[in-house]
VODO-106126 format. One record per residue (C-alpha): residue number from 1; residue in one letter; chain; z, y, x. Coordinates in pm, 1 decimal. Each point is the difference from the previous one (the first is absolute). Example, Ala and Ser with C-alpha at 12.3 -4.5 7.8 and 13.67 -1.06 7.14 Angstrom:
BEGIN
{1; "A"; "A"; {780.0; -450.0; 1230.0}},
{2; "S"; "A"; {-66.0; 344.0; 137.0}},
REM end
This chain:
BEGIN
{1; "M"; "A"; {-5555.6; -3681.8; -3716.6}},
{2; "S"; "A"; {26.1; -77.3; 369.8}},
{3; "Y"; "A"; {-179.7; 243.0; 228.0}},
{4; "T"; "A"; {-79.2; -273.9; 249.3}},
{5; "A"; "A"; {-302.5; -85.2; -215.4}},
{6; "R"; "A"; {-311.1; 214.8; -7.9}},
{7; "Y"; "A"; {100.5; 225.9; -285.8}},
{8; "V"; "A"; {-182.7; 309.4; -117.5}},
{9; "P"; "A"; {145.1; 172.7; -307.5}},
{10; "A"; "A"; {-238.3; 89.2; -281.0}},
{11; "Y"; "A"; {-132.4; 356.7; -1.4}},
{12; "R"; "A"; {221.3; 167.8; -258.6}},
{13; "F"; "A"; {83.5; 366.0; -18.7}},
{14; "K"; "A"; {377.2; -50.1; 3.5}},
{15; "H"; "A"; {-26.8; -181.3; 334.7}},
{16; "I"; "A"; {-169.2; 300.9; 160.4}},
{17; "T"; "A"; {232.9; 233.0; 187.1}},
{18; "K"; "A"; {-9.3; 370.2; -86.0}},
{19; "K"; "A"; {-120.3; 80.0; 349.5}},
{20; "E"; "A"; {-310.6; -213.3; -49.4}},
{21; "V"; "A"; {-114.9; 213.6; -295.4}},
{22; "P"; "A"; {41.8; 347.8; 150.8}},
{23; "Y"; "A"; {-221.5; 204.9; -231.9}},
{24; "M"; "A"; {-345.3; -131.4; -85.1}},
{25; "V"; "A"; {-73.3; -326.8; -177.4}},
{26; "Y"; "A"; {-362.2; -105.8; 39.9}},
{27; "V"; "A"; {-175.2; -139.6; -307.6}},
{28; "L"; "A"; {-291.2; -239.9; -48.6}},
{29; "D"; "A"; {-171.7; -64.1; -330.9}},
{30; "I"; "A"; {-42.9; -343.4; -154.7}},
{31; "D"; "A"; {-318.5; -52.4; 204.6}},
{32; "G"; "A"; {171.4; 88.2; 327.3}},
{33; "Q"; "A"; {-162.9; 342.7; 34.1}},
{34; "P"; "A"; {225.1; 283.6; 126.7}},
{35; "L"; "A"; {129.4; 267.0; -237.0}},
{36; "M"; "A"; {196.2; 315.5; 75.5}},
{37; "P"; "A"; {353.9; -67.5; 130.7}},
{38; "T"; "A"; {307.8; 98.7; -195.4}},
{39; "S"; "A"; {351.4; 121.2; 78.0}},
{40; "R"; "A"; {140.0; -95.0; -342.0}},
{41; "H"; "A"; {225.1; -283.2; 113.0}},
{42; "G"; "A"; {154.7; -42.0; -344.7}},
{43; "K"; "A"; {-336.2; -73.2; -160.2}},
{44; "V"; "A"; {-83.6; -243.2; 281.4}},
{45; "R"; "A"; {327.6; -184.0; -60.6}},
{46; "R"; "A"; {-67.8; -27.0; -372.8}},
{47; "L"; "A"; {-352.9; -134.0; 61.7}},
{48; "L"; "A"; {133.7; -267.0; 234.0}},
{49; "N"; "A"; {287.4; -101.6; -227.3}},
{50; "S"; "A"; {-234.2; -29.1; -298.5}},
{51; "H"; "A"; {-250.3; -206.0; 204.1}},
{52; "L"; "A"; {-274.7; 260.0; -41.7}},
{53; "A"; "A"; {-33.2; 27.9; 378.4}},
{54; "K"; "A"; {71.1; -206.1; 306.9}},
{55; "V"; "A"; {82.7; 82.4; 361.6}},
{56; "V"; "A"; {-280.7; -87.0; 239.3}},
{57; "K"; "A"; {140.8; 154.9; 316.2}},
{58; "R"; "A"; {342.7; 106.9; 113.7}},
{59; "C"; "A"; {-80.4; 254.0; 273.3}},
{60; "P"; "A"; {-167.8; 225.3; -99.7}},
{61; "F"; "A"; {131.6; -80.8; -346.9}},
{62; "T"; "A"; {-302.6; -87.8; -215.5}},
{63; "I"; "A"; {-19.2; -128.9; -355.9}},
{64; "Q"; "A"; {-287.9; -132.9; -208.8}},
{65; "L"; "A"; {-29.2; 69.0; -371.3}},
{66; "L"; "A"; {-45.1; -303.5; -225.9}},
{67; "Y"; "A"; {-167.5; 189.4; -285.2}},
{68; "Q"; "A"; {-315.8; 206.9; -41.8}},
{69; "S"; "A"; {55.2; 365.5; 92.9}},
{70; "T"; "A"; {-195.6; 317.6; 54.9}},
{71; "K"; "A"; {-162.6; 35.3; 341.4}},
{72; "E"; "A"; {11.7; 376.1; 48.5}},
{73; "T"; "A"; {64.4; 94.2; 361.1}},
{74; "Q"; "A"; {7.4; 311.5; 218.0}},
{75; "P"; "A"; {-195.6; 51.8; 322.6}},
{76; "V"; "A"; {215.0; -130.5; 285.5}},
{77; "S"; "A"; {-97.7; 76.5; 359.8}},
{78; "L"; "A"; {115.1; -211.0; 293.5}},
{79; "G"; "A"; {56.6; 161.2; 338.6}},
{80; "V"; "A"; {8.4; -221.0; 309.2}},
{81; "D"; "A"; {139.2; 136.4; 326.3}},
{82; "A"; "A"; {-143.8; -264.3; 230.6}},
{83; "G"; "A"; {188.4; -71.2; 322.3}},
{84; "S"; "A"; {79.6; -255.5; 265.1}},
{85; "R"; "A"; {376.4; -42.9; -44.7}},
{86; "H"; "A"; {65.2; 165.7; -335.9}},
{87; "I"; "A"; {-228.1; 36.7; -303.5}},
{88; "G"; "A"; {75.6; 238.9; -284.0}},
{89; "L"; "A"; {-125.0; -64.9; -353.5}},
{90; "S"; "A"; {50.0; 227.6; -299.6}},
{91; "A"; "A"; {-151.9; -18.8; -348.4}},
{92; "T"; "A"; {10.1; 329.8; -190.2}},
{93; "T"; "A"; {-108.7; 172.5; -316.7}},
{94; "E"; "A"; {-32.3; 377.1; -28.0}},
{95; "R"; "A"; {365.9; 33.5; -96.1}},
{96; "E"; "A"; {196.7; -276.6; 169.2}},
{97; "V"; "A"; {5.4; -277.0; 255.8}},
{98; "V"; "A"; {-3.2; -341.4; -165.2}},
{99; "Y"; "A"; {18.2; -219.5; 310.4}},
{100; "Q"; "A"; {87.4; 52.3; 366.0}},
{101; "E"; "A"; {30.6; -257.1; 275.2}},
{102; "E"; "A"; {35.4; -21.3; 375.8}},
{103; "L"; "A"; {-155.2; -311.9; 151.0}},
{104; "V"; "A"; {95.5; -131.9; 344.3}},
{105; "P"; "A"; {-285.7; -224.7; 118.6}},
{106; "R"; "A"; {38.5; -283.0; 247.1}},
{107; "N"; "A"; {21.1; 100.8; 366.1}},
{108; "D"; "A"; {78.8; -340.8; 148.4}},
{109; "I"; "A"; {-353.0; -141.3; 18.3}},
{110; "V"; "A"; {-53.0; 86.2; 367.8}},
{111; "K"; "A"; {331.2; -159.9; 93.5}},
{112; "L"; "A"; {-72.5; -318.2; -195.3}},
{113; "L"; "A"; {-352.4; -35.6; 141.1}},
{114; "S"; "A"; {131.2; 49.2; 354.5}},
{115; "A"; "A"; {265.0; -267.0; -54.0}},
{116; "R"; "A"; {-262.1; -236.9; -140.6}},
{117; "R"; "A"; {-226.1; 64.1; 298.2}},
{118; "A"; "A"; {280.9; -82.3; 243.8}},
{119; "L"; "A"; {99.7; -317.0; -185.2}},
{120; "R"; "A"; {-357.8; -126.5; -15.9}},
{121; "R"; "A"; {-54.4; 67.1; 368.9}},
{122; "S"; "A"; {314.4; -189.0; 100.2}},
{123; "R"; "A"; {-91.6; -290.7; -226.6}},
{124; "R"; "A"; {-349.3; -25.7; 147.4}},
{125; "N"; "A"; {140.5; 1.6; 351.8}},
{126; "R"; "A"; {230.2; -289.5; -92.7}},
{127; "K"; "A"; {-248.4; -214.0; -187.9}},
{128; "T"; "A"; {-352.2; 90.9; 114.6}},
{129; "R"; "A"; {-119.9; -39.8; 357.3}},
{130; "Y"; "A"; {-334.0; 163.4; -55.2}},
{131; "R"; "A"; {-160.6; 202.6; -276.2}},
{132; "R"; "A"; {-365.4; 91.5; -13.9}},
{133; "V"; "A"; {-80.4; 363.3; 69.6}},
{134; "R"; "A"; {-51.0; 198.4; -320.6}},
{135; "F"; "A"; {-198.1; 322.4; -18.0}},
{136; "N"; "A"; {-178.1; 104.3; -317.2}},
{137; "N"; "A"; {250.0; -129.9; -250.8}},
{138; "R"; "A"; {203.6; 311.0; -71.6}},
{139; "V"; "A"; {30.4; 125.2; -354.4}},
{140; "H"; "A"; {-112.3; 355.3; 75.0}},
{141; "S"; "A"; {-329.4; -132.2; 139.2}},
{142; "K"; "A"; {-63.2; -210.8; -311.8}},
{143; "H"; "A"; {100.1; 241.6; -275.3}},
{144; "K"; "A"; {-106.9; 362.7; 9.9}},
{145; "G"; "A"; {260.2; 241.3; -127.8}},
{146; "W"; "A"; {283.7; -223.4; 120.3}},
{147; "L"; "A"; {335.3; 175.0; 39.9}},
{148; "A"; "A"; {308.2; -107.3; 191.4}},
{149; "P"; "A"; {253.9; -190.1; -215.1}},
{150; "S"; "A"; {261.9; 273.0; 54.3}},
{151; "V"; "A"; {-240.1; 254.0; -153.7}},
{152; "E"; "A"; {-138.7; -231.8; -266.1}},
{153; "V"; "A"; {340.3; -86.1; -144.9}},
{154; "K"; "A"; {93.7; 366.6; -48.1}},
{155; "I"; "A"; {-326.6; 78.5; -175.2}},
{156; "Q"; "A"; {49.7; -295.4; -233.8}},
{157; "E"; "A"; {357.8; 104.6; -76.9}},
{158; "Q"; "A"; {-107.6; 351.0; -99.1}},
{159; "I"; "A"; {-270.7; -140.2; -225.9}},
{160; "T"; "A"; {246.2; -248.3; -153.2}},
{161; "A"; "A"; {253.7; 277.2; -67.2}},
{162; "T"; "A"; {-268.2; 208.5; -170.6}},
{163; "K"; "A"; {-103.9; -294.3; -219.2}},
{164; "R"; "A"; {362.0; -67.4; -100.7}},
{165; "I"; "A"; {36.7; 356.5; -126.9}},
{166; "C"; "A"; {-330.7; -20.9; -187.8}},
{167; "Q"; "A"; {135.1; -306.0; -181.6}},
{168; "I"; "A"; {296.4; 188.0; -153.3}},
{169; "L"; "A"; {-142.6; 351.7; -42.4}},
{170; "P"; "A"; {-327.4; 131.4; -148.1}},
{171; "I"; "A"; {-133.5; 146.4; 324.5}},
{172; "F"; "A"; {-306.5; 221.9; -54.1}},
{173; "D"; "A"; {-68.0; 101.0; 361.2}},
{174; "I"; "A"; {132.8; -65.8; 350.1}},
{175; "H"; "A"; {28.9; 254.7; 281.6}},
{176; "V"; "A"; {55.7; -126.1; 355.4}},
{177; "E"; "A"; {97.1; 199.7; 307.6}},
{178; "T"; "A"; {-96.3; -170.4; 325.4}},
{179; "A"; "A"; {70.6; 186.9; 320.3}},
{180; "E"; "A"; {-225.2; 6.4; 304.4}},
{181; "F"; "A"; {161.4; 89.8; 333.2}},
{182; "D"; "A"; {-158.7; 152.9; 308.8}},
{183; "L"; "A"; {149.9; -230.2; 264.5}},
{184; "Q"; "A"; {-149.3; 185.6; 296.3}},
{185; "R"; "A"; {147.6; 326.0; -123.9}},
{186; "L"; "A"; {341.8; -161.5; -59.9}},
{187; "K"; "A"; {5.3; -147.7; 352.2}},
{188; "A"; "A"; {-99.8; 332.2; 153.5}},
{189; "M"; "A"; {281.7; 178.8; -185.6}},
{190; "E"; "A"; {254.4; -258.5; 116.0}},
{191; "E"; "A"; {-109.6; 20.1; 363.7}},
{192; "G"; "A"; {-31.2; 380.5; 2.4}},
{193; "R"; "A"; {-373.3; 2.2; 76.4}},
{194; "L"; "A"; {-269.9; 224.8; -140.0}},
{195; "L"; "A"; {-105.0; -99.1; -348.2}},
{196; "P"; "A"; {-338.4; -176.2; -14.0}},
{197; "A"; "A"; {-297.6; 184.4; -144.9}},
{198; "G"; "A"; {-369.4; -71.6; -32.1}},
{199; "T"; "A"; {-123.9; -251.2; 255.6}},
{200; "D"; "A"; {357.7; -68.9; 117.1}},
{201; "Y"; "A"; {22.5; -260.2; -276.9}},
{202; "Q"; "A"; {-281.6; -194.3; 167.3}},
{203; "L"; "A"; {175.2; 18.0; 337.7}},
{204; "G"; "A"; {323.0; -183.6; -73.7}},
{205; "E"; "A"; {261.8; -107.5; 250.6}},
{206; "Q"; "A"; {-182.3; -328.1; 71.4}},
{207; "Y"; "A"; {-345.4; 156.3; 25.9}},
{208; "D"; "A"; {-212.3; -136.9; 288.2}},
{209; "F"; "A"; {233.0; -297.9; 56.2}},
{210; "Y"; "A"; {-106.3; -360.9; -47.8}},
{211; "N"; "A"; {318.3; -108.3; -178.2}},
{212; "T"; "A"; {361.7; 93.4; -58.6}},
{213; "R"; "A"; {121.6; -180.0; 313.4}},
{214; "Q"; "A"; {-225.4; 203.7; 227.8}},
{215; "Y"; "A"; {114.5; 320.1; -171.0}},
{216; "V"; "A"; {370.3; -85.9; 45.3}},
{217; "L"; "A"; {-47.9; -80.9; 369.8}},
{218; "H"; "A"; {-186.0; 327.4; 53.3}},
{219; "R"; "A"; {260.3; 195.7; -197.0}},
{220; "D"; "A"; {280.9; -139.8; 216.1}},
{221; "E"; "A"; {-205.1; 63.4; 318.9}},
{222; "Y"; "A"; {-1.0; -372.8; 85.8}},
{223; "T"; "A"; {369.4; 23.6; 82.7}},
{224; "C"; "A"; {284.5; -224.7; -111.9}},
{225; "Q"; "A"; {215.0; 208.5; -232.9}},
{226; "C"; "A"; {310.4; -197.6; 94.8}},
{227; "C"; "A"; {5.1; -18.3; 382.0}},
{228; "G"; "A"; {-277.2; 249.8; 83.4}},
{229; "T"; "A"; {-219.0; -248.4; 186.6}},
{230; "H"; "A"; {-354.2; 127.4; 63.8}},
{231; "D"; "A"; {-176.4; -255.6; 215.0}},
{232; "N"; "A"; {-341.5; -160.7; -29.1}},
{233; "N"; "A"; {150.5; -334.4; 102.9}},
{234; "V"; "A"; {246.6; -2.6; -293.3}},
{235; "K"; "A"; {-117.1; -137.6; -332.5}},
{236; "L"; "A"; {67.6; 236.7; -291.3}},
{237; "H"; "A"; {76.3; -108.0; -355.6}},
{238; "V"; "A"; {4.6; 189.1; -328.6}},
{239; "H"; "A"; {334.3; -55.8; -174.8}},
{240; "H"; "A"; {96.1; 56.7; -365.4}},
{241; "V"; "A"; {296.9; 238.1; -18.6}},
{242; "E"; "A"; {80.9; -147.5; -339.2}},
{243; "S"; "A"; {-134.2; -332.4; -118.0}},
{244; "R"; "A"; {-355.2; -14.2; -126.5}},
{245; "Q"; "A"; {145.8; -85.1; -339.1}},
{246; "T"; "A"; {193.7; 330.1; -10.4}},
{247; "G"; "A"; {-201.6; 244.2; 207.9}},
{248; "G"; "A"; {-348.2; -147.4; -12.3}},
{249; "E"; "A"; {-273.2; 62.0; 257.7}},
{250; "A"; "A"; {17.3; 380.0; -10.4}},
{251; "P"; "A"; {-11.2; 170.1; 343.6}},
{252; "N"; "A"; {341.0; 161.1; -55.7}},
{253; "N"; "A"; {148.1; -351.5; -21.3}},
{254; "L"; "A"; {-155.1; -114.0; 331.4}},
{255; "I"; "A"; {119.7; 68.4; 352.8}},
{256; "T"; "A"; {-116.9; -99.8; 347.9}},
{257; "L"; "A"; {223.3; -236.7; 200.7}},
{258; "C"; "A"; {-46.2; -202.0; 316.2}},
{259; "E"; "A"; {6.6; -377.0; -24.2}},
{260; "H"; "A"; {353.1; -30.9; 140.6}},
{261; "C"; "A"; {154.0; 259.5; -234.3}},
{262; "H"; "A"; {-184.3; -145.1; -297.7}},
{263; "K"; "A"; {141.8; -347.5; 56.7}},
{264; "S"; "A"; {349.5; 137.2; 67.1}},
{265; "I"; "A"; {4.3; 199.6; -324.6}},
{266; "H"; "A"; {-106.1; -301.4; -206.7}},
{267; "A"; "A"; {262.2; -211.0; 178.6}},
{268; "G"; "A"; {268.6; 255.0; -89.5}},
{269; "K"; "A"; {77.4; 89.7; 360.3}},
{270; "M"; "A"; {-126.2; 358.5; -22.8}},
{271; "M"; "A"; {-26.5; 275.9; -256.6}},
{272; "L"; "A"; {-261.4; 269.6; -44.1}},
{273; "P"; "A"; {104.3; 341.2; 136.7}},
{274; "K"; "A"; {153.1; 244.6; -245.1}},
{275; "G"; "A"; {-256.1; 209.3; -180.6}},
{276; "K"; "A"; {-262.4; -273.4; -0.5}},
{277; "K"; "A"; {-8.3; -48.5; -374.9}},
{278; "R"; "A"; {-273.2; -47.5; -250.9}},
{279; "G"; "A"; {-122.1; 322.2; -154.3}},
{280; "K"; "A"; {-3.3; 81.1; -367.9}},
{281; "S"; "A"; {-152.4; -266.6; -221.2}},
{282; "Y"; "A"; {-296.7; 93.7; -217.7}},
{283; "R"; "A"; {-23.6; -334.5; -176.3}},
{284; "D"; "A"; {63.8; 142.0; -346.4}},
{285; "A"; "A"; {-248.2; 282.9; 52.8}},
{286; "A"; "A"; {-263.5; -247.3; 118.2}},
{287; "F"; "A"; {68.2; -218.7; -302.8}},
{288; "M"; "A"; {-65.1; 289.1; -238.9}},
{289; "G"; "A"; {-329.2; 76.0; 171.6}},
{290; "I"; "A"; {-110.7; -362.7; -31.7}},
{291; "M"; "A"; {102.5; -63.2; -360.0}},
{292; "R"; "A"; {-85.9; 324.4; -183.3}},
{293; "N"; "A"; {-364.2; -75.6; -83.9}},
{294; "T"; "A"; {60.9; -370.9; -60.9}},
{295; "L"; "A"; {287.1; 72.1; -239.9}},
{296; "L"; "A"; {-208.1; 238.0; -211.2}},
{297; "E"; "A"; {-299.6; -233.5; -3.3}},
{298; "R"; "A"; {203.5; -301.7; -112.1}},
{299; "L"; "A"; {199.6; 195.3; -257.9}},
{300; "R"; "A"; {-320.4; 115.1; -166.6}},
{301; "K"; "A"; {-124.7; -358.5; -16.5}},
{302; "E"; "A"; {320.4; -168.2; -120.8}},
{303; "V"; "A"; {141.2; 260.2; -241.8}},
{304; "N"; "A"; {-191.7; 99.9; -313.9}},
{305; "V"; "A"; {123.9; 358.7; 26.7}},
{306; "P"; "A"; {-163.7; 302.0; 171.1}},
{307; "V"; "A"; {136.0; 39.5; 354.4}},
{308; "T"; "A"; {-22.2; 330.8; 187.5}},
{309; "M"; "A"; {115.8; 106.9; 344.9}},
{310; "T"; "A"; {207.7; 304.5; 85.8}},
{311; "Y"; "A"; {128.0; 154.9; 321.9}},
{312; "G"; "A"; {337.2; 76.3; 151.8}},
{313; "Y"; "A"; {-38.0; 378.3; 10.1}},
{314; "I"; "A"; {-58.5; 4.4; -377.9}},
{315; "T"; "A"; {312.2; -209.3; -55.7}},
{316; "K"; "A"; {205.9; 232.1; 221.2}},
{317; "Y"; "A"; {-124.1; 309.3; -185.0}},
{318; "W"; "A"; {102.3; -132.0; -343.5}},
{319; "R"; "A"; {329.9; -143.4; 125.9}},
{320; "E"; "A"; {106.9; 336.5; 140.9}},
{321; "K"; "A"; {-124.8; 186.8; -307.5}},
{322; "A"; "A"; {198.4; -229.0; -232.9}},
{323; "G"; "A"; {311.0; 21.1; 220.8}},
{324; "L"; "A"; {28.3; -373.2; 58.5}},
{325; "E"; "A"; {173.6; -156.8; 298.1}},
{326; "K"; "A"; {-205.8; -194.9; 250.0}},
{327; "S"; "A"; {1.6; -369.7; -94.6}},
{328; "H"; "A"; {-249.4; -276.2; -64.4}},
{329; "I"; "A"; {69.7; 6.2; -373.3}},
{330; "N"; "A"; {-32.6; 378.9; -32.7}},
{331; "D"; "A"; {-322.9; -11.7; 199.9}},
{332; "A"; "A"; {-131.4; -261.9; -242.0}},
{333; "I"; "A"; {89.7; 227.7; -294.2}},
{334; "C"; "A"; {-206.9; 281.0; 153.1}},
{335; "I"; "A"; {-283.3; -241.3; 79.8}},
{336; "S"; "A"; {-12.7; -100.9; -368.8}},
{337; "K"; "A"; {-106.0; 360.8; -81.7}},
{338; "H"; "A"; {316.0; 72.5; -205.1}},
{339; "P"; "A"; {240.9; 165.5; 247.8}},
{340; "Y"; "A"; {202.6; 168.4; -277.5}},
{341; "A"; "A"; {71.7; -322.9; -188.2}},
{342; "R"; "A"; {371.3; -59.6; -60.5}},
{343; "P"; "A"; {111.3; -270.2; 246.6}},
{344; "L"; "A"; {222.6; -295.9; -78.6}},
{345; "E"; "A"; {354.7; -30.4; 129.5}},
{346; "T"; "A"; {-65.9; -348.3; 137.8}},
{347; "Y"; "A"; {-279.7; -180.3; 176.8}},
{348; "Y"; "A"; {-92.2; -357.6; 88.3}},
{349; "L"; "A"; {36.8; -114.1; 358.0}},
{350; "T"; "A"; {-229.1; -295.3; 70.4}},
{351; "K"; "A"; {-5.7; -202.9; 318.9}},
{352; "A"; "A"; {-261.2; -259.9; 90.5}},
{353; "V"; "A"; {138.3; -315.5; 162.8}},
{354; "R"; "A"; {-147.1; -318.5; 142.1}},
{355; "H"; "A"; {-67.1; -290.2; -233.4}},
{356; "H"; "A"; {101.3; -293.3; 222.4}},
{357; "N"; "A"; {124.2; -76.5; 348.3}},
{358; "R"; "A"; {-276.8; -218.1; 139.2}},
{359; "Q"; "A"; {171.9; -82.9; 330.8}},
{360; "I"; "A"; {110.1; -361.5; -39.3}},
{361; "H"; "A"; {218.2; -51.5; 308.9}},
{362; "K"; "A"; {214.4; 224.3; 214.8}},
{363; "T"; "A"; {-134.2; 99.8; 340.9}},
{364; "K"; "A"; {294.2; -120.6; 211.5}},
{365; "F"; "A"; {100.3; -363.6; 34.0}},
{366; "S"; "A"; {344.9; -115.7; -102.3}},
{367; "K"; "A"; {197.6; -264.5; 187.8}},
{368; "G"; "A"; {-193.4; -320.8; 43.1}},
{369; "G"; "A"; {-337.1; 175.7; 3.9}},
{370; "I"; "A"; {-16.8; 30.6; -376.8}},
{371; "R"; "A"; {-165.9; 293.4; -171.7}},
{372; "K"; "A"; {197.2; 112.0; -303.6}},
{373; "R"; "A"; {-181.0; 93.7; -317.7}},
{374; "N"; "A"; {-35.6; 373.4; -39.8}},
{375; "Q"; "A"; {-55.6; 0.0; -374.9}},
{376; "A"; "A"; {298.6; 8.6; -231.6}},
{377; "P"; "A"; {-0.7; -206.9; -320.6}},
{378; "Y"; "A"; {-203.4; 142.9; -285.4}},
{379; "L"; "A"; {315.4; 43.9; -208.9}},
{380; "V"; "A"; {353.2; 51.3; 128.3}},
{381; "K"; "A"; {259.8; -33.4; -275.3}},
{382; "G"; "A"; {-277.0; 81.1; -247.6}},
{383; "F"; "A"; {-105.3; 323.0; 172.3}},
{384; "R"; "A"; {-310.0; 88.1; 197.8}},
{385; "L"; "A"; {-63.8; 266.0; 263.2}},
{386; "F"; "A"; {-67.7; 345.8; -151.3}},
{387; "D"; "A"; {132.2; -93.5; -344.3}},
{388; "K"; "A"; {135.5; 298.0; -191.5}},
{389; "V"; "A"; {364.1; -63.8; -92.7}},
{390; "L"; "A"; {278.0; 176.1; -187.3}},
{391; "Y"; "A"; {327.6; 52.2; 188.4}},
{392; "Q"; "A"; {287.9; 203.1; -146.5}},
{393; "G"; "A"; {-233.2; 175.2; -240.8}},
{394; "E"; "A"; {-253.2; 105.0; 266.0}},
{395; "S"; "A"; {-337.2; -147.8; 92.5}},
{396; "Y"; "A"; {-64.5; -128.8; 352.4}},
{397; "F"; "A"; {-247.1; -221.9; 184.0}},
{398; "I"; "A"; {70.9; -313.5; 203.3}},
{399; "F"; "A"; {-105.2; 61.6; 361.1}},
{400; "G"; "A"; {176.7; -298.1; 158.8}},
{401; "R"; "A"; {143.2; -336.2; -110.4}},
{402; "R"; "A"; {241.6; -251.0; 145.9}},
{403; "I"; "A"; {39.3; -363.5; -98.9}},
{404; "T"; "A"; {369.7; 72.0; -62.4}},
{405; "G"; "A"; {-96.5; 223.3; -292.9}},
{406; "Y"; "A"; {79.9; 338.9; 154.8}},
{407; "F"; "A"; {-296.9; 235.3; -20.7}},
{408; "D"; "A"; {-105.4; 327.9; 156.0}},
{409; "I"; "A"; {-81.2; 232.5; -290.5}},
{410; "R"; "A"; {-131.0; 352.5; 51.6}},
{411; "T"; "A"; {-171.3; 290.6; -164.4}},
{412; "L"; "A"; {-359.7; 75.0; 97.9}},
{413; "D"; "A"; {106.4; 267.0; 248.4}},
{414; "G"; "A"; {191.7; -268.2; 194.9}},
{415; "T"; "A"; {355.7; 79.4; -113.6}},
{416; "K"; "A"; {204.8; -320.2; 26.9}},
{417; "V"; "A"; {269.2; -115.9; -241.5}},
{418; "N"; "A"; {326.4; -155.7; 124.3}},
{419; "K"; "A"; {-130.5; -2.1; 360.4}},
{420; "G"; "A"; {-268.5; -251.1; -89.9}},
{421; "S"; "A"; {224.2; -266.4; -151.5}},
{422; "T"; "A"; {10.9; -40.0; -379.3}},
{423; "S"; "A"; {66.7; -325.8; -183.4}},
{424; "Y"; "A"; {-275.8; -131.6; -224.1}},
{425; "K"; "A"; {260.9; -57.4; -274.6}},
{426; "K"; "A"; {28.2; 377.6; -47.1}},
{427; "L"; "A"; {-375.9; 52.0; -37.3}},
{428; "R"; "A"; {-213.4; -13.2; -311.1}},
{429; "I"; "A"; {-375.4; -22.5; 39.7}},
{430; "Q"; "A"; {-206.2; 270.5; -169.8}},
{431; "D"; "A"; {-353.3; -46.0; 134.2}},
{432; "T"; "A"; {-162.1; -266.1; 211.6}},
{433; "A"; "A"; {-145.7; 94.0; 336.9}},
{434; "E"; "A"; {-331.6; 186.0; 6.1}},
{435; "A"; "A"; {-221.3; 150.9; 268.3}},
{436; "Y"; "A"; {108.2; 350.6; -107.6}},
{437; "L"; "A"; {369.8; 81.2; -35.1}},
{438; "T"; "A"; {74.5; 295.8; -228.5}},
{439; "E"; "A"; {318.8; 188.7; -76.2}},
{440; "V"; "A"; {85.5; 326.8; -174.8}},
{441; "R"; "A"; {119.1; 285.9; 218.3}},
{442; "A"; "A"; {133.2; 345.6; -88.3}},
{443; "I"; "A"; {-180.3; 300.3; 147.9}},
{444; "P"; "A"; {249.5; 184.6; 224.6}},
{445; "H"; "A"; {35.9; 379.0; -37.3}},
{446; "M"; "A"; {-259.0; 23.7; -272.5}},
{447; "N"; "A"; {-114.2; 359.1; -46.8}},
{448; "E"; "A"; {47.2; 146.4; -347.2}},
{449; "F"; "A"; {-291.3; 214.2; -109.0}},
{450; "T"; "A"; {-168.8; 105.1; -319.7}},
{451; "C"; "A"; {-307.3; -195.2; -97.2}},
{452; "V"; "A"; {-292.3; 242.1; -10.9}},
{453; "L"; "A"; {-344.8; -123.2; -93.8}},
{454; "A"; "A"; {-267.2; 75.2; 258.8}},
REM end
């Protein structure tokens, strides 16, 4: 069969690579309810060959029984190590770990929203001479409890990951660790100041200032930090050291410049003096402070399983007592209340990706004043972006396509194959593109220890 057509092979056990079934096979009964997983691959093969079971998912490998069976299960606890850039999930019984995953949520929302804002502004300037002033039409003023899209998407991804595990395992309870950071204390430690205590938390760095701009001007003593101008007749501006998209409106990303230096820097004629850099970013710490209560509240509403909260110092105590290395997965094992459970030799690495590229045309004009289309065809040689393909016995994902039929295939950690140029004729499609890309990874330097029941 030609691979130029949209071809997806049937889910059959002999088409699954050995790497895709590392240890556990997850089992559903005839009604779709989760049973205990199994590591008896021979029995799974016989069930599939005799048509007593069917494959419902490739990664993680899940089968559904086609006959009535007993529904005896063991208590399985799910530990969730919530985070901003990496999320650890581990499902455990008293004796062993039955599932472990590291989820990488999307971190491109701020960049995409900033690009959309710039494109809309340029389009309005080209096509609209005047727009009525708008005031009370912002979402946060209409809907109480509104969260920024960059925060909202990460909360939803953690909830979705939890639901996916509940669909393949009989989860009895969920334990979530959400950290809360003392930003004022962290900033004081970085700057070498006295640590805040008592009423110091009410007297922050911007206390008694009308806004951030006034604070930055006062901090810089109303002096241009580039040329040193300090004159009442010179107009002072507040400049972003890094773009607002990257550094935000935090005071450590703002600097005082005179009007002349500000224009010269944006024109590329001058550079900021050495040492004038943005301080440490606390974006991830701020995210955890915003999302912790919302995540727990929504989990309790959307999942029909008891959800409890735990703390980082408890996780650290059990991790050190069990002799586990510091990692998101090991933290999740301790969070699940079974730190002595025997871990698996592999884990699932899951990465969330965008669904579609909504930008229709490229920003720059081509010759003749024509805007080229930015969107590639839906299918190129029968393949779509983020399809999972088989190449030389290994599974990869399509990260880039060319009309000529040479694709950029990679693993989820970004490792390229053949310097980003592989012919479509050598690829065989395994799974169609989804919002969550999953692959099996081996745990490096796994500690060997005896399983001791707590």
